[in-house]
N, C-alpha and C positions, 0 to 999 in steps of 0.2 A: 081846837088844838093847833098849834103852829106847826107847819110842815115845811121841810126843805123843798127846793125846786126839784123836779124830777131828775133822777139819777140813772144813767144807762147801766145796763147789765147784759150779760150774755150767758147762755147755757151751752155746755159742751161736754164731751165724754171721751175717754180713752178706754177702748174695749168695754164699754158700757159702765165704766166707773165714772159717774157724772159729777159735774162741778158747776157752781155759779161763779162767773168771772165778774168782779167789780173793778172797773178801771178807776183808779184814784191817784193820778199822777202827783197831785199837790198834797197828798197825805192828809186829807181833811175828814174822811169818814172815820167814825168811831164805832167799831163793831163790838157791841156788848154781847155777852153770852146769850142773853134772851133774844136779841135780834138775830144772831146767827142761827139759833135753834128755830126761830120762826121762819126764816127764809128757807132753811133746809127741810122743813116739815113737808111731807109729800101730800098731805091733805089740805093744809091751810096756807102753805107758802108756795115757793117755786118747786122745791123738792130737789135734794142733791146729797151726795156723799161728802160734800165739803165745799168751802168757799175759798176762792183764789182772789185776793185783793192785790191789784197791780199798782205798785207805788214806785215813783221815780226815786232812785237812790240819792239824788241830791237833796231830798227833803228829809232824809233820815238823820236824827239827832244823835243816836247812839254811835259810839266809836266803832267804826267798821272799815275794813278794807274793801268792802263790796263795791263801793262807788268808783274805785279806781279801775275796775274791770267791767262791771255790769251796770247797764243803764237802768235796769228794772229789778225790783225786789218783789218776791212772791210772799205775801203775808197769808199763810195757809191756816185755815180754821177747820177743825173737825165739826161734824154736824151737831155734837152735843154742846158746842160753844167753846170748847177748849182750844188752846193754841197748839198748832202742829209745827214741827221743825222742817220737814220736807215731804215731798210726795212725788213719786216717780211718774205716775200717770198725770197728776195735776200739773206738773211743770211742763209736760209735753202739750197739754191742752192750753195752758197759758201761752206758751210759745206760738202755738197755732193761732191763737187769738191775736197776739201782737203782730204777727205777719199778715193775717187776713185783713186786719183793720188798717194796715199801712203804718203802724207805729214802729215797726222794725222791718228791715228787708229780709227776704229769705236767705238761707245759708246759716252760717255759724252765729249763735246767739247765746251769750252768757247771761244767766239769770241768778241773782243772789237769793239765798234762802237762809233760814236760821241755822242750817247745817253747813253753810258755806256756799260758794258759787258753783253752780252746775252749768256745764256747757251743752247746749242743745243744738241740734241741726234740723232745720226745717227746709225741706226741698223746695226748689222753685216750682210753683204750681204749673200744671199743664191744663188745657181746656177740659180734659176728661178726668184727671186724677191728680190729687194733691200729694199723694205719697205718704208713707209712714214718717213719724217723727222719732228721732233718736236723741237720747241724752246720756252723757257720760255720768254714771252714778258713783264714780270713785271706787275705792277699794273697801271691801267690807272689813269689819273688825269683829273679833270674837272675845268679848269682855269677860265671859264666864258669869257665874260660877259653873262648875261641872255637875252640879246637883239639881239643876232645874227640872221640874216635872210639870206636865200639863194634864189636867183631868177634864174630860168631856164625855157626855153620854155614858157615864158610869165606868169609863176606862181611863187608865193613867199610863202615860208614856214619858220617857226621858225626852228632853228638848234641848236644842242648841240655841244659845243667845247669839243672835247675829245683829250687829249694829250697822244699819245702812244710812246713818244720819238720824234715824229713828229706830226704836228697839223692836226686835222680832224674836219670838220664841218659836222655833220650827220643830215640828214633830214629823216623824216618818211612820205613819200608822199602818202601812201595808194596804189599807183600803180606805178610801175617802168616806165611805158610808159609816165607818166606825166613829167619825167625829159627831154624828148625830145631826140634828137640825140647826145647831149653832144659833138658836134664837136668843140665847143668853151667852155672856162671855165665859169662855173656859176658865177654870181655876188654875192659876199659875203659882208655883211655889219655888223658892222662897219669895214672899211678897217684897222683901226689902231689895231684891235684885232689880225691881222695876218700880221705883217710887212714883213715877208719873204714868204708870200703865204700860201695856205692851200689846202689840198685835200678835196674834197667834196664827201660824201657818201650818196647814196639813198638806204634806207633799208626798206624792207617790211616783216613783220612777216607772216609766213605761218602756217602750223600746228605746234603744240608745239615743240620747240627745233629746228626749221628750219627757216632760214632767206634768202630771196632773196636780192641780193646786186649788185649795180653798183657803180663804183667809178671813178670820174675824178681826177686823181692824179696831184698834182702840178708839173709842169715841164715836164709832160708826156702826158697829155690828158687822155681820158678814156682807161683803161687797162683791159685785160680779167679777172684779179683778183688782189686783193691787200691784203696782209697779215695784215698790221697794220690797213687797212680799215675794214677788217673782225672783228678784235678785237674792233675797235671803234664802229662798228655797234652793236655788242653784248652789249657793255657798254651802248649805247644809248637806246636800247630796255629795258634793265634791269632798267635803270634810269626812263624810261617813265612808266613802269608797274612793280614795285618791287614785287608785290604779285604774278605775273605770271612768275617769273624768274626761269630759269633752271640752272643746273650746267654743261651742255654741249650743244653745238649748232652745227648744220651743216649749214654752210654759202654757199649758192648756188650763184656763180658768173658765168658770161658767159664762163669763161675759165675752170670751174670745181668746185669741192667742197673742202672746208677747214673746219676743225673742230676746234672749240675754246672751251676749257675746262676752267671752272671758279672754282678756289679753294675758300675755306671759307674766306681767307684773301683778296680775290678779285684779286689774281694773275692769269694771263691769260696764258694758254698754247696753242700755235698754231701748228696744225698738218696738213700735206698735202703732196702731191707728190713733189719731187724735182729730176730732172734728168739732166745729162749732155749729150748733143746730138751731139756736134761737137767739134773737136780740129783742130787747124791750127796755122799759123804764120802770123805775121804782119811785114811789112817793113815800119817803121815810119820815115818820114823825120826829121832830126835833127833840121833843120831850115825850117819854112814853113809859107807861107802866105795863101795858099789854101791846108789845110791838108787832102789830099785824100790818104788813106792808100792803099798799095798794099797787097792784102789778098790772102793767100793760105789756103785752108781748106781740111780736111780729116775727114770723118765721124767717 
């Protein structure tokens, strides 16, 4: 079987929400759904909650304004092989990769996504600490309808549709344990409100400015943390109780803490850890019916 030359990859995470980074400046890789699923498989592949393909915007053929501002485009893929629009933790990990590898300088870094350009700030690294990475997530939208419900573990709750460039249905269950194990996707109605699927967040307010969160991401299942989910949870709590709204929240997910700052115009800034942990190469078959990659890694 004919194989391509080895292709570099990296593995990184943001609050344990982990991703495979595939640098592809010339836009030559073709990620089939089978290949994405194979790479993200935690037993037979590298294992990840998604893939971040880094493409130079000058190679994009679709009409877009992204290249006027952003040098890089994030082609995000869910682990089930489907295409994603944006990812709050993923874009912070990709920005960290671009800076760590010298492809971009630290500081302000615009990155194009299918949901529009996001502005990321990667701090100048010090000998001991790289610092958290922050991204301007824009302003959330509440598209409705007002009749959305979520069912999980035999319980049903009303939910708020929050669009962060990708769709979220946010529930305030009172207790995170009420969501159950989340081994299968919660049922969301009406189905026609989310023709391409939806991530479901379960958010519980704690002391002022603190939120506990679990998220079942579309195409991925429950993940240790979710950046857009954290922003959606903050939006849902502020919507439910405007009088008790804060201008900064710590969102506590199983994988760690994320901070969401809310500006007066409702723009949200997401801040949290982002680290690259592994570099390696992939030998990808040019023609494949069973796309099992040959992987070489180096920490």
